[in-house]
PDB file of N, CA, C and O in Angstrom:
ATOM      1  N   UNK A   1       6.957  23.588  -8.928  1.00  0.00           N
ATOM      2  CA  UNK A   1       8.201  23.602  -8.256  1.00  0.00           C
ATOM      3  C   UNK A   1       8.830  25.086  -8.077  1.00  0.00           C
ATOM      4  O   UNK A   1       8.706  25.978  -8.916  1.00  0.00           O
ATOM      5  N   UNK A   2       9.484  25.200  -6.918  1.00  0.00           N
ATOM      6  CA  UNK A   2      10.130  26.516  -6.417  1.00  0.00           C
ATOM      7  C   UNK A   2      10.878  27.213  -7.366  1.00  0.00           C
ATOM      8  O   UNK A   2      10.737  28.435  -7.426  1.00  0.00           O
ATOM      9  N   UNK A   3      11.853  26.493  -8.316  1.00  0.00           N
ATOM     10  CA  UNK A   3      12.460  27.202  -9.182  1.00  0.00           C
ATOM     11  C   UNK A   3      11.997  27.624 -10.374  1.00  0.00           C
ATOM     12  O   UNK A   3      11.789  26.722 -11.186  1.00  0.00           O
ATOM     13  N   UNK A   4      11.756  28.820 -10.753  1.00  0.00           N
ATOM     14  CA  UNK A   4      11.032  29.641 -11.658  1.00  0.00           C
ATOM     15  C   UNK A   4      11.282  28.893 -13.193  1.00  0.00           C
ATOM     16  O   UNK A   4      10.348  28.719 -13.975  1.00  0.00           O
ATOM     17  N   UNK A   5      12.542  28.525 -13.457  1.00  0.00           N
ATOM     18  CA  UNK A   5      12.925  27.908 -14.917  1.00  0.00           C
ATOM     19  C   UNK A   5      12.329  26.900 -14.906  1.00  0.00           C
ATOM     20  O   UNK A   5      11.905  26.581 -16.017  1.00  0.00           O
ATOM     21  N   UNK A   6      12.009  25.963 -13.783  1.00  0.00           N
ATOM     22  CA  UNK A   6      11.291  24.642 -14.084  1.00  0.00           C
ATOM     23  C   UNK A   6       9.854  24.606 -14.048  1.00  0.00           C
ATOM     24  O   UNK A   6       9.201  23.726 -14.610  1.00  0.00           O
ATOM     25  N   UNK A   7       9.259  25.738 -13.265  1.00  0.00           N
ATOM     26  CA  UNK A   7       7.922  26.031 -13.550  1.00  0.00           C
ATOM     27  C   UNK A   7       7.343  26.724 -15.069  1.00  0.00           C
ATOM     28  O   UNK A   7       6.190  26.716 -15.499  1.00  0.00           O
ATOM     29  N   UNK A   8       8.354  27.204 -15.576  1.00  0.00           N
ATOM     30  CA  UNK A   8       8.203  28.037 -16.764  1.00  0.00           C
ATOM     31  C   UNK A   8       7.611  26.930 -17.820  1.00  0.00           C
ATOM     32  O   UNK A   8       6.815  27.278 -18.693  1.00  0.00           O
ATOM     33  N   UNK A   9       7.979  25.799 -17.704  1.00  0.00           N
ATOM     34  CA  UNK A   9       7.861  24.603 -18.788  1.00  0.00           C
ATOM     35  C   UNK A   9       6.301  24.423 -19.061  1.00  0.00           C
ATOM     36  O   UNK A   9       5.874  24.049 -20.153  1.00  0.00           O
ATOM     37  N   UNK A  10       5.397  24.758 -17.844  1.00  0.00           N
ATOM     38  CA  UNK A  10       4.018  24.298 -17.871  1.00  0.00           C
ATOM     39  C   UNK A  10       3.635  23.728 -16.911  1.00  0.00           C
ATOM     40  O   UNK A  10       4.509  23.298 -16.158  1.00  0.00           O
ATOM     41  N   UNK A  11       2.253  23.505 -16.566  1.00  0.00           N
ATOM     42  CA  UNK A  11       1.247  22.588 -15.900  1.00  0.00           C
ATOM     43  C   UNK A  11       1.517  20.843 -16.131  1.00  0.00           C
ATOM     44  O   UNK A  11       1.707  20.284 -17.211  1.00  0.00           O
ATOM     45  N   UNK A  12       1.482  20.398 -15.171  1.00  0.00           N
ATOM     46  CA  UNK A  12       1.528  18.823 -15.418  1.00  0.00           C
ATOM     47  C   UNK A  12       0.333  18.306 -14.547  1.00  0.00           C
ATOM     48  O   UNK A  12       0.221  18.412 -13.325  1.00  0.00           O
ATOM     49  N   UNK A  13      -0.471  17.767 -15.365  1.00  0.00           N
ATOM     50  CA  UNK A  13      -1.928  17.058 -14.821  1.00  0.00           C
ATOM     51  C   UNK A  13      -1.705  16.012 -13.809  1.00  0.00           C
ATOM     52  O   UNK A  13      -0.653  15.377 -13.877  1.00  0.00           O
ATOM     53  N   UNK A  14      -2.492  15.769 -12.949  1.00  0.00           N
ATOM     54  CA  UNK A  14      -2.410  14.667 -12.383  1.00  0.00           C
ATOM     55  C   UNK A  14      -2.282  13.213 -12.946  1.00  0.00           C
ATOM     56  O   UNK A  14      -1.819  12.235 -12.360  1.00  0.00           O
ATOM     57  N   UNK A  15      -2.829  13.290 -14.299  1.00  0.00           N
ATOM     58  CA  UNK A  15      -2.827  11.960 -15.114  1.00  0.00           C
ATOM     59  C   UNK A  15      -1.317  12.073 -15.574  1.00  0.00           C
ATOM     60  O   UNK A  15      -0.659  11.036 -15.502  1.00  0.00           O
ATOM     61  N   UNK A  16      -0.734  13.149 -16.012  1.00  0.00           N
ATOM     62  CA  UNK A  16       0.799  13.225 -16.456  1.00  0.00           C
ATOM     63  C   UNK A  16       1.656  12.764 -15.431  1.00  0.00           C
ATOM     64  O   UNK A  16       2.661  12.108 -15.709  1.00  0.00           O
ATOM     65  N   UNK A  17       1.302  13.091 -14.097  1.00  0.00           N
ATOM     66  CA  UNK A  17       2.295  12.708 -13.156  1.00  0.00           C
ATOM     67  C   UNK A  17       2.207  11.457 -12.897  1.00  0.00           C
ATOM     68  O   UNK A  17       3.190  10.838 -12.488  1.00  0.00           O
ATOM     69  N   UNK A  18       1.019  10.875 -13.089  1.00  0.00           N
ATOM     70  CA  UNK A  18       0.963   9.304 -12.759  1.00  0.00           C
ATOM     71  C   UNK A  18       1.658   8.461 -13.907  1.00  0.00           C
ATOM     72  O   UNK A  18       2.268   7.412 -13.698  1.00  0.00           O
ATOM     73  N   UNK A  19       1.486   9.060 -15.159  1.00  0.00           N
ATOM     74  CA  UNK A  19       2.137   8.326 -16.219  1.00  0.00           C
ATOM     75  C   UNK A  19       3.771   8.270 -16.116  1.00  0.00           C
ATOM     76  O   UNK A  19       4.514   7.308 -16.311  1.00  0.00           O
ATOM     77  N   UNK A  20       4.125   9.788 -15.697  1.00  0.00           N
ATOM     78  CA  UNK A  20       5.576   9.567 -15.421  1.00  0.00           C
ATOM     79  C   UNK A  20       6.308   8.690 -14.398  1.00  0.00           C
ATOM     80  O   UNK A  20       7.337   8.034 -14.563  1.00  0.00           O
ATOM     81  N   UNK A  21       5.444   8.843 -13.158  1.00  0.00           N
ATOM     82  CA  UNK A  21       5.712   7.855 -12.249  1.00  0.00           C
ATOM     83  C   UNK A  21       5.908   6.313 -12.481  1.00  0.00           C
ATOM     84  O   UNK A  21       6.719   5.585 -11.909  1.00  0.00           O
ATOM     85  N   UNK A  22       5.067   6.002 -13.365  1.00  0.00           N
ATOM     86  CA  UNK A  22       4.680   4.713 -13.573  1.00  0.00           C
ATOM     87  C   UNK A  22       5.792   4.110 -14.616  1.00  0.00           C
ATOM     88  O   UNK A  22       6.371   3.026 -14.531  1.00  0.00           O
ATOM     89  N   UNK A  23       5.945   5.259 -15.765  1.00  0.00           N
ATOM     90  CA  UNK A  23       6.928   4.799 -16.914  1.00  0.00           C
ATOM     91  C   UNK A  23       8.466   4.812 -16.206  1.00  0.00           C
ATOM     92  O   UNK A  23       9.335   4.006 -16.538  1.00  0.00           O
ATOM     93  N   UNK A  24       8.633   5.710 -15.324  1.00  0.00           N
ATOM     94  CA  UNK A  24       9.889   5.826 -14.576  1.00  0.00           C
ATOM     95  C   UNK A  24      10.290   4.675 -13.546  1.00  0.00           C
ATOM     96  O   UNK A  24      11.460   4.302 -13.455  1.00  0.00           O
ATOM     97  N   UNK A  25       9.389   4.197 -12.868  1.00  0.00           N
ATOM     98  CA  UNK A  25       9.272   2.846 -12.445  1.00  0.00           C
ATOM     99  C   UNK A  25       9.837   1.748 -12.845  1.00  0.00           C
ATOM    100  O   UNK A  25      10.647   1.035 -12.254  1.00  0.00           O
ATOM    101  N   UNK A  26       9.108   1.585 -14.467  1.00  0.00           N
ATOM    102  CA  UNK A  26       9.742   0.549 -15.122  1.00  0.00           C
ATOM    103  C   UNK A  26      10.826   0.389 -15.848  1.00  0.00           C
ATOM    104  O   UNK A  26      11.407  -0.628 -16.225  1.00  0.00           O
ATOM    105  N   UNK A  27      11.127   2.004 -16.069  1.00  0.00           N
ATOM    106  CA  UNK A  27      12.500   2.345 -16.842  1.00  0.00           C
ATOM    107  C   UNK A  27      13.815   1.889 -15.957  1.00  0.00           C
ATOM    108  O   UNK A  27      14.800   1.254 -16.333  1.00  0.00           O
ATOM    109  N   UNK A  28      13.534   2.373 -14.782  1.00  0.00           N
ATOM    110  CA  UNK A  28      14.629   2.133 -13.370  1.00  0.00           C
ATOM    111  C   UNK A  28      14.578   0.709 -12.637  1.00  0.00           C
ATOM    112  O   UNK A  28      15.530   0.082 -12.173  1.00  0.00           O
ATOM    113  N   UNK A  29      13.412   0.408 -12.649  1.00  0.00           N
ATOM    114  CA  UNK A  29      13.372  -0.891 -11.741  1.00  0.00           C
ATOM    115  C   UNK A  29      13.050  -1.921 -12.445  1.00  0.00           C
ATOM    116  O   UNK A  29      13.255  -2.971 -11.836  1.00  0.00           O
ATOM    117  N   UNK A  30      12.460  -2.096 -13.893  1.00  0.00           N
ATOM    118  CA  UNK A  30      12.016  -3.134 -14.446  1.00  0.00           C
ATOM    119  C   UNK A  30      10.659  -3.839 -14.015  1.00  0.00           C
ATOM    120  O   UNK A  30       9.594  -3.223 -13.971  1.00  0.00           O
ATOM    121  N   UNK A  31      10.792  -5.188 -13.699  1.00  0.00           N
ATOM    122  CA  UNK A  31       9.450  -5.773 -13.245  1.00  0.00           C
ATOM    123  C   UNK A  31       9.512  -5.340 -11.619  1.00  0.00           C
ATOM    124  O   UNK A  31       8.471  -5.462 -10.973  1.00  0.00           O
ATOM    125  N   UNK A  32      10.608  -4.882 -11.017  1.00  0.00           N
ATOM    126  CA  UNK A  32      10.479  -4.784  -9.490  1.00  0.00           C
ATOM    127  C   UNK A  32       9.947  -3.299  -9.245  1.00  0.00           C
ATOM    128  O   UNK A  32       9.831  -2.848  -8.106  1.00  0.00           O
ATOM    129  N   UNK A  33       9.601  -2.502 -10.502  1.00  0.00           N
ATOM    130  CA  UNK A  33       8.934  -0.928 -10.192  1.00  0.00           C
ATOM    131  C   UNK A  33       7.682  -1.230  -9.744  1.00  0.00           C
ATOM    132  O   UNK A  33       7.278  -0.293  -9.055  1.00  0.00           O
ATOM    133  N   UNK A  34       6.805  -2.200  -9.831  1.00  0.00           N
ATOM    134  CA  UNK A  34       5.470  -2.487  -8.868  1.00  0.00           C
ATOM    135  C   UNK A  34       5.951  -2.596  -7.719  1.00  0.00           C
ATOM    136  O   UNK A  34       5.217  -1.786  -7.153  1.00  0.00           O
ATOM    137  N   UNK A  35       6.647  -2.988  -6.899  1.00  0.00           N
ATOM    138  CA  UNK A  35       7.052  -3.651  -5.575  1.00  0.00           C
ATOM    139  C   UNK A  35       7.577  -2.099  -5.037  1.00  0.00           C
ATOM    140  O   UNK A  35       7.174  -1.437  -4.080  1.00  0.00           O
ATOM    141  N   UNK A  36       8.327  -1.888  -5.752  1.00  0.00           N
ATOM    142  CA  UNK A  36       9.147  -0.506  -5.427  1.00  0.00           C
ATOM    143  C   UNK A  36       8.358   0.707  -4.976  1.00  0.00           C
ATOM    144  O   UNK A  36       8.633   1.374  -3.979  1.00  0.00           O
ATOM    145  N   UNK A  37       7.174   0.966  -5.954  1.00  0.00           N
ATOM    146  CA  UNK A  37       6.214   1.982  -6.006  1.00  0.00           C
ATOM    147  C   UNK A  37       5.183   1.658  -4.831  1.00  0.00           C
ATOM    148  O   UNK A  37       4.830   2.599  -4.120  1.00  0.00           O
ATOM    149  N   UNK A  38       4.651   0.303  -4.572  1.00  0.00           N
ATOM    150  CA  UNK A  38       4.193  -0.107  -3.547  1.00  0.00           C
ATOM    151  C   UNK A  38       4.669   0.191  -2.158  1.00  0.00           C
ATOM    152  O   UNK A  38       3.949   0.605  -1.249  1.00  0.00           O
ATOM    153  N   UNK A  39       6.140  -0.099  -2.069  1.00  0.00           N
ATOM    154  CA  UNK A  39       6.964  -0.009  -0.617  1.00  0.00           C
ATOM    155  C   UNK A  39       7.075   1.653  -0.550  1.00  0.00           C
ATOM    156  O   UNK A  39       7.071   2.178   0.563  1.00  0.00           O
ATOM    157  N   UNK A  40       7.163   2.376  -1.596  1.00  0.00           N
ATOM    158  CA  UNK A  40       7.309   3.714  -1.222  1.00  0.00           C
ATOM    159  C   UNK A  40       6.046   4.738  -1.004  1.00  0.00           C
ATOM    160  O   UNK A  40       6.015   5.965  -0.904  1.00  0.00           O
ATOM    161  N   UNK A  41       5.146   3.865  -0.975  1.00  0.00           N
ATOM    162  CA  UNK A  41       3.759   4.401  -0.524  1.00  0.00           C
ATOM    163  C   UNK A  41       2.978   5.168  -1.695  1.00  0.00           C
ATOM    164  O   UNK A  41       2.164   6.084  -1.575  1.00  0.00           O
ATOM    165  N   UNK A  42       3.502   4.474  -2.999  1.00  0.00           N
ATOM    166  CA  UNK A  42       2.803   5.331  -4.400  1.00  0.00           C
ATOM    167  C   UNK A  42       2.255   4.263  -4.959  1.00  0.00           C
ATOM    168  O   UNK A  42       2.327   4.241  -6.187  1.00  0.00           O
ATOM    169  N   UNK A  43       1.675   3.278  -4.388  1.00  0.00           N
ATOM    170  CA  UNK A  43       1.159   2.075  -5.094  1.00  0.00           C
ATOM    171  C   UNK A  43      -0.069   2.332  -5.992  1.00  0.00           C
ATOM    172  O   UNK A  43      -0.395   1.626  -6.946  1.00  0.00           O
ATOM    173  N   UNK A  44      -0.769   3.546  -5.518  1.00  0.00           N
ATOM    174  CA  UNK A  44      -2.116   3.819  -6.256  1.00  0.00           C
ATOM    175  C   UNK A  44      -2.024   5.516  -6.648  1.00  0.00           C
ATOM    176  O   UNK A  44      -1.316   6.381  -6.132  1.00  0.00           O
ATOM    177  N   UNK A  45      -2.721   5.590  -7.425  1.00  0.00           N
ATOM    178  CA  UNK A  45      -2.549   7.348  -7.975  1.00  0.00           C
ATOM    179  C   UNK A  45      -3.201   8.182  -6.631  1.00  0.00           C
ATOM    180  O   UNK A  45      -2.831   9.347  -6.484  1.00  0.00           O
ATOM    181  N   UNK A  46      -4.009   7.695  -5.809  1.00  0.00           N
ATOM    182  CA  UNK A  46      -4.802   8.182  -4.932  1.00  0.00           C
ATOM    183  C   UNK A  46      -3.392   8.489  -3.840  1.00  0.00           C
ATOM    184  O   UNK A  46      -3.082   9.652  -3.583  1.00  0.00           O
ATOM    185  N   UNK A  47      -2.809   7.610  -3.404  1.00  0.00           N
ATOM    186  CA  UNK A  47      -1.395   7.683  -2.783  1.00  0.00           C
ATOM    187  C   UNK A  47      -0.474   8.537  -3.186  1.00  0.00           C
ATOM    188  O   UNK A  47       0.276   9.094  -2.384  1.00  0.00           O
ATOM    189  N   UNK A  48      -0.421   8.763  -4.659  1.00  0.00           N
ATOM    190  CA  UNK A  48       0.737   9.566  -5.118  1.00  0.00           C
ATOM    191  C   UNK A  48       0.189  10.897  -5.088  1.00  0.00           C
ATOM    192  O   UNK A  48       0.975  11.836  -4.961  1.00  0.00           O
ATOM    193  N   UNK A  49      -1.207  11.138  -5.199  1.00  0.00           N
ATOM    194  CA  UNK A  49      -1.905  12.609  -4.467  1.00  0.00           C
ATOM    195  C   UNK A  49      -1.668  12.803  -3.720  1.00  0.00           C
ATOM    196  O   UNK A  49      -1.250  13.960  -3.657  1.00  0.00           O
ATOM    197  N   UNK A  50      -1.642  12.116  -2.552  1.00  0.00           N
ATOM    198  CA  UNK A  50      -1.395  12.448  -1.330  1.00  0.00           C
ATOM    199  C   UNK A  50      -0.042  12.819  -1.170  1.00  0.00           C
ATOM    200  O   UNK A  50       0.190  13.887  -0.604  1.00  0.00           O
ATOM    201  N   UNK A  51       0.883  12.122  -1.570  1.00  0.00           N
ATOM    202  CA  UNK A  51       2.381  12.736  -1.409  1.00  0.00           C
ATOM    203  C   UNK A  51       2.744  14.165  -2.049  1.00  0.00           C
ATOM    204  O   UNK A  51       3.570  14.976  -1.629  1.00  0.00           O
ATOM    205  N   UNK A  52       1.728  14.280  -3.423  1.00  0.00           N
ATOM    206  CA  UNK A  52       1.797  15.577  -4.247  1.00  0.00           C
ATOM    207  C   UNK A  52       1.285  16.531  -3.315  1.00  0.00           C
ATOM    208  O   UNK A  52       1.922  17.585  -3.334  1.00  0.00           O
ATOM    209  N   UNK A  53       0.444  16.499  -2.599  1.00  0.00           N
ATOM    210  CA  UNK A  53      -0.133  17.705  -1.592  1.00  0.00           C
ATOM    211  C   UNK A  53       0.625  17.713  -0.414  1.00  0.00           C
ATOM    212  O   UNK A  53       0.777  18.844   0.048  1.00  0.00           O
ATOM    213  N   UNK A  54       1.281  16.570   0.374  1.00  0.00           N
ATOM    214  CA  UNK A  54       2.073  16.864   1.257  1.00  0.00           C
ATOM    215  C   UNK A  54       3.564  17.803   0.873  1.00  0.00           C
ATOM    216  O   UNK A  54       4.161  18.630   1.562  1.00  0.00           O
ATOM    217  N   UNK A  55       3.826  17.329  -0.385  1.00  0.00           N
ATOM    218  CA  UNK A  55       4.947  18.175  -0.914  1.00  0.00           C
ATOM    219  C   UNK A  55       4.563  19.783  -1.341  1.00  0.00           C
ATOM    220  O   UNK A  55       5.497  20.585  -1.322  1.00  0.00           O
ATOM    221  N   UNK A  56       3.455  20.181  -1.656  1.00  0.00           N
ATOM    222  CA  UNK A  56       2.792  21.300  -1.676  1.00  0.00           C
ATOM    223  C   UNK A  56       2.646  22.045  -0.206  1.00  0.00           C
ATOM    224  O   UNK A  56       2.901  23.233  -0.012  1.00  0.00           O
ATOM    225  N   UNK A  57       2.203  21.141   0.752  1.00  0.00           N
ATOM    226  CA  UNK A  57       1.824  21.843   2.123  1.00  0.00           C
ATOM    227  C   UNK A  57       3.240  22.212   2.583  1.00  0.00           C
ATOM    228  O   UNK A  57       3.265  23.244   3.253  1.00  0.00           O
ATOM    229  N   UNK A  58       4.483  21.586   2.373  1.00  0.00           N
ATOM    230  CA  UNK A  58       5.724  21.990   2.640  1.00  0.00           C
ATOM    231  C   UNK A  58       6.618  23.023   1.991  1.00  0.00           C
ATOM    232  O   UNK A  58       7.741  23.467   2.231  1.00  0.00           O
ATOM    233  N   UNK A  59       5.523  23.270   0.917  1.00  0.00           N
ATOM    234  CA  UNK A  59       6.143  24.522  -0.143  1.00  0.00           C
ATOM    235  C   UNK A  59       7.029  24.009  -1.096  1.00  0.00           C
ATOM    236  O   UNK A  59       7.588  24.769  -1.887  1.00  0.00           O
ATOM    237  N   UNK A  60       7.227  22.729  -1.106  1.00  0.00           N
ATOM    238  CA  UNK A  60       8.367  22.174  -2.354  1.00  0.00           C
ATOM    239  C   UNK A  60       7.739  22.303  -3.724  1.00  0.00           C
ATOM    240  O   UNK A  60       8.478  22.396  -4.704  1.00  0.00           O
ATOM    241  N   UNK A  61       6.686  22.312  -3.832  1.00  0.00           N
ATOM    242  CA  UNK A  61       5.963  22.461  -5.030  1.00  0.00           C
ATOM    243  C   UNK A  61       4.714  23.473  -4.963  1.00  0.00           C
ATOM    244  O   UNK A  61       4.317  23.808  -3.847  1.00  0.00           O
ATOM    245  N   UNK A  62       4.016  24.020  -6.228  1.00  0.00           N
ATOM    246  CA  UNK A  62       3.096  24.805  -6.339  1.00  0.00           C
ATOM    247  C   UNK A  62       2.069  24.151  -7.171  1.00  0.00           C
ATOM    248  O   UNK A  62       2.244  24.006  -8.380  1.00  0.00           O
ATOM    249  N   UNK A  63       0.909  23.714  -6.510  1.00  0.00           N
ATOM    250  CA  UNK A  63      -0.255  23.178  -7.203  1.00  0.00           C
ATOM    251  C   UNK A  63      -0.945  24.134  -8.113  1.00  0.00           C
ATOM    252  O   UNK A  63      -0.749  25.331  -7.902  1.00  0.00           O
ATOM    253  N   UNK A  64      -1.658  23.810  -9.014  1.00  0.00           N
ATOM    254  CA  UNK A  64      -2.750  24.571  -9.803  1.00  0.00           C
ATOM    255  C   UNK A  64      -4.136  24.501  -9.108  1.00  0.00           C
ATOM    256  O   UNK A  64      -4.310  23.595  -8.294  1.00  0.00           O
ATOM    257  N   UNK A  65      -4.989  25.253  -9.323  1.00  0.00           N
ATOM    258  CA  UNK A  65      -5.981  25.030  -8.709  1.00  0.00           C
ATOM    259  C   UNK A  65      -7.114  23.657  -9.243  1.00  0.00           C
ATOM    260  O   UNK A  65      -8.134  23.364  -8.619  1.00  0.00           O
ATOM    261  N   UNK A  66      -6.665  22.982 -10.460  1.00  0.00           N
ATOM    262  CA  UNK A  66      -7.146  21.804 -10.862  1.00  0.00           C
ATOM    263  C   UNK A  66      -6.311  20.571 -10.255  1.00  0.00           C
ATOM    264  O   UNK A  66      -6.543  19.416 -10.612  1.00  0.00           O
ATOM    265  N   UNK A  67      -5.349  20.890  -9.336  1.00  0.00           N
ATOM    266  CA  UNK A  67      -4.809  19.740  -8.635  1.00  0.00           C
ATOM    267  C   UNK A  67      -5.363  19.194  -7.460  1.00  0.00           C
ATOM    268  O   UNK A  67      -4.662  18.723  -6.565  1.00  0.00           O
ATOM    269  N   UNK A  68      -6.599  19.239  -7.426  1.00  0.00           N
ATOM    270  CA  UNK A  68      -7.114  18.861  -6.090  1.00  0.00           C
ATOM    271  C   UNK A  68      -6.966  17.281  -5.786  1.00  0.00           C
ATOM    272  O   UNK A  68      -6.792  16.482  -6.706  1.00  0.00           O
ATOM    273  N   UNK A  69      -7.044  16.896  -4.475  1.00  0.00           N
ATOM    274  CA  UNK A  69      -6.708  15.320  -4.139  1.00  0.00           C
ATOM    275  C   UNK A  69      -7.751  14.379  -4.952  1.00  0.00           C
ATOM    276  O   UNK A  69      -7.472  13.205  -5.192  1.00  0.00           O
ATOM    277  N   UNK A  70      -8.865  14.923  -5.322  1.00  0.00           N
ATOM    278  CA  UNK A  70     -10.083  14.013  -6.264  1.00  0.00           C
ATOM    279  C   UNK A  70      -9.403  13.680  -7.513  1.00  0.00           C
ATOM    280  O   UNK A  70      -9.549  12.597  -8.080  1.00  0.00           O
ATOM    281  N   UNK A  71      -8.744  14.515  -7.884  1.00  0.00           N
ATOM    282  CA  UNK A  71      -8.129  14.605  -9.232  1.00  0.00           C
ATOM    283  C   UNK A  71      -7.023  13.383  -9.455  1.00  0.00           C
ATOM    284  O   UNK A  71      -6.844  12.918 -10.581  1.00  0.00           O
ATOM    285  N   UNK A  72      -6.387  12.962  -8.443  1.00  0.00           N
ATOM    286  CA  UNK A  72      -5.314  11.948  -8.312  1.00  0.00           C
ATOM    287  C   UNK A  72      -6.061  10.616  -8.221  1.00  0.00           C
ATOM    288  O   UNK A  72      -5.390   9.589  -8.115  1.00  0.00           O
ATOM    289  N   UNK A  73      -7.571  10.541  -8.259  1.00  0.00           N
ATOM    290  CA  UNK A  73      -8.126   9.311  -7.454  1.00  0.00           C
ATOM    291  C   UNK A  73      -8.470   8.451  -8.942  1.00  0.00           C
ATOM    292  O   UNK A  73      -8.918   8.958  -9.970  1.00  0.00           O
ATOM    293  N   UNK A  74      -8.154   7.158  -8.739  1.00  0.00           N
ATOM    294  CA  UNK A  74      -8.727   6.158  -9.974  1.00  0.00           C
ATOM    295  C   UNK A  74      -7.697   6.360 -11.301  1.00  0.00           C
ATOM    296  O   UNK A  74      -8.176   6.137 -12.413  1.00  0.00           O
ATOM    297  N   UNK A  75      -6.418   6.741 -11.201  1.00  0.00           N
ATOM    298  CA  UNK A  75      -5.588   6.529 -12.598  1.00  0.00           C
ATOM    299  C   UNK A  75      -5.035   5.443 -12.454  1.00  0.00           C
ATOM    300  O   UNK A  75      -4.945   4.770 -13.482  1.00  0.00           O
ATOM    301  N   UNK A  76      -4.602   4.998 -11.483  1.00  0.00           N
ATOM    302  CA  UNK A  76      -3.856   3.509 -11.123  1.00  0.00           C
ATOM    303  C   UNK A  76      -3.827   3.167 -10.072  1.00  0.00           C
ATOM    304  O   UNK A  76      -3.723   3.963  -9.139  1.00  0.00           O
ATOM    305  N   UNK A  77      -3.928   1.613  -9.885  1.00  0.00           N
ATOM    306  CA  UNK A  77      -3.699   1.143  -8.410  1.00  0.00           C
ATOM    307  C   UNK A  77      -3.166  -0.060  -8.642  1.00  0.00           C
ATOM    308  O   UNK A  77      -3.880  -0.947  -9.109  1.00  0.00           O
ATOM    309  N   UNK A  78      -1.894  -0.275  -8.367  1.00  0.00           N
ATOM    310  CA  UNK A  78      -0.974  -1.532  -8.487  1.00  0.00           C
ATOM    311  C   UNK A  78      -1.384  -2.843  -7.704  1.00  0.00           C
ATOM    312  O   UNK A  78      -0.725  -3.875  -7.833  1.00  0.00           O
ATOM    313  N   UNK A  79      -2.478  -2.767  -6.902  1.00  0.00           N
ATOM    314  CA  UNK A  79      -2.910  -4.021  -6.386  1.00  0.00           C
ATOM    315  C   UNK A  79      -4.119  -4.483  -7.181  1.00  0.00           C
ATOM    316  O   UNK A  79      -4.775  -5.493  -6.928  1.00  0.00           O
ATOM    317  N   UNK A  80      -4.325  -3.673  -8.116  1.00  0.00           N
ATOM    318  CA  UNK A  80      -5.668  -4.151  -8.905  1.00  0.00           C
ATOM    319  C   UNK A  80      -5.454  -4.465 -10.436  1.00  0.00           C
ATOM    320  O   UNK A  80      -4.396  -4.097 -10.947  1.00  0.00           O
ATOM    321  N   UNK A  81      -6.264  -5.030 -11.090  1.00  0.00           N
ATOM    322  CA  UNK A  81      -5.827  -5.257 -12.577  1.00  0.00           C
ATOM    323  C   UNK A  81      -5.927  -3.954 -13.595  1.00  0.00           C
ATOM    324  O   UNK A  81      -6.978  -3.316 -13.658  1.00  0.00           O
ATOM    325  N   UNK A  82      -4.778  -3.599 -14.384  1.00  0.00           N
ATOM    326  CA  UNK A  82      -4.694  -2.540 -15.093  1.00  0.00           C
ATOM    327  C   UNK A  82      -5.864  -2.118 -15.999  1.00  0.00           C
ATOM    328  O   UNK A  82      -5.989  -0.997 -16.493  1.00  0.00           O
ATOM    329  N   UNK A  83      -6.781  -3.248 -16.169  1.00  0.00           N
ATOM    330  CA  UNK A  83      -8.096  -3.265 -16.905  1.00  0.00           C
ATOM    331  C   UNK A  83      -9.060  -2.002 -16.199  1.00  0.00           C
ATOM    332  O   UNK A  83      -9.775  -1.211 -16.814  1.00  0.00           O
ATOM    333  N   UNK A  84      -8.844  -2.080 -14.746  1.00  0.00           N
ATOM    334  CA  UNK A  84      -9.743  -1.214 -14.019  1.00  0.00           C
ATOM    335  C   UNK A  84      -9.349   0.291 -13.825  1.00  0.00           C
ATOM    336  O   UNK A  84     -10.049   1.200 -13.377  1.00  0.00           O
ATOM    337  N   UNK A  85      -7.935   0.332 -14.317  1.00  0.00           N
ATOM    338  CA  UNK A  85      -7.673   1.959 -14.115  1.00  0.00           C
ATOM    339  C   UNK A  85      -8.225   2.739 -15.229  1.00  0.00           C
ATOM    340  O   UNK A  85      -8.469   2.248 -16.331  1.00  0.00           O
ATOM    341  N   UNK A  86      -8.455   4.219 -14.849  1.00  0.00           N
ATOM    342  CA  UNK A  86      -8.448   5.016 -15.916  1.00  0.00           C
ATOM    343  C   UNK A  86      -7.509   5.337 -16.772  1.00  0.00           C
ATOM    344  O   UNK A  86      -7.639   5.553 -17.977  1.00  0.00           O
ATOM    345  N   UNK A  87      -6.367   5.373 -15.999  1.00  0.00           N
ATOM    346  CA  UNK A  87      -5.144   5.693 -17.048  1.00  0.00           C
ATOM    347  C   UNK A  87      -4.735   4.288 -18.443  1.00  0.00           C
ATOM    348  O   UNK A  87      -4.263   3.158 -18.309  1.00  0.00           O
ATOM    349  N   UNK A  88      -5.143   4.982 -19.565  1.00  0.00           N
ATOM    350  CA  UNK A  88      -4.941   4.102 -20.469  1.00  0.00           C
ATOM    351  C   UNK A  88      -3.701   4.066 -21.473  1.00  0.00           C
ATOM    352  O   UNK A  88      -3.502   5.158 -22.005  1.00  0.00           O
ATOM    353  N   UNK A  89      -2.907   3.145 -21.810  1.00  0.00           N
ATOM    354  CA  UNK A  89      -1.679   3.386 -22.222  1.00  0.00           C
ATOM    355  C   UNK A  89      -1.912   3.446 -24.301  1.00  0.00           C
ATOM    356  O   UNK A  89      -0.939   3.657 -25.025  1.00  0.00           O
TER     357      UNK A  89
END
């Protein structure tokens, strides 16, 4: 994030970002969270990673060297059974 005070709290990993997005979707939309994320183009961790990289390209956030696109693949896919995800609860 551009705001230094927000950045000072530390780095959030791709796995952590995925967890937060899924948790927030459930907290705010309950059962409709899945459909909301799919509708927003964040139905998989790959899509979320693409969004994160677009935000970085626009200068809205700063990525670490570990935040390559491939690091966002496989964590979740709302079109597939959760047992196939790398993200475990």
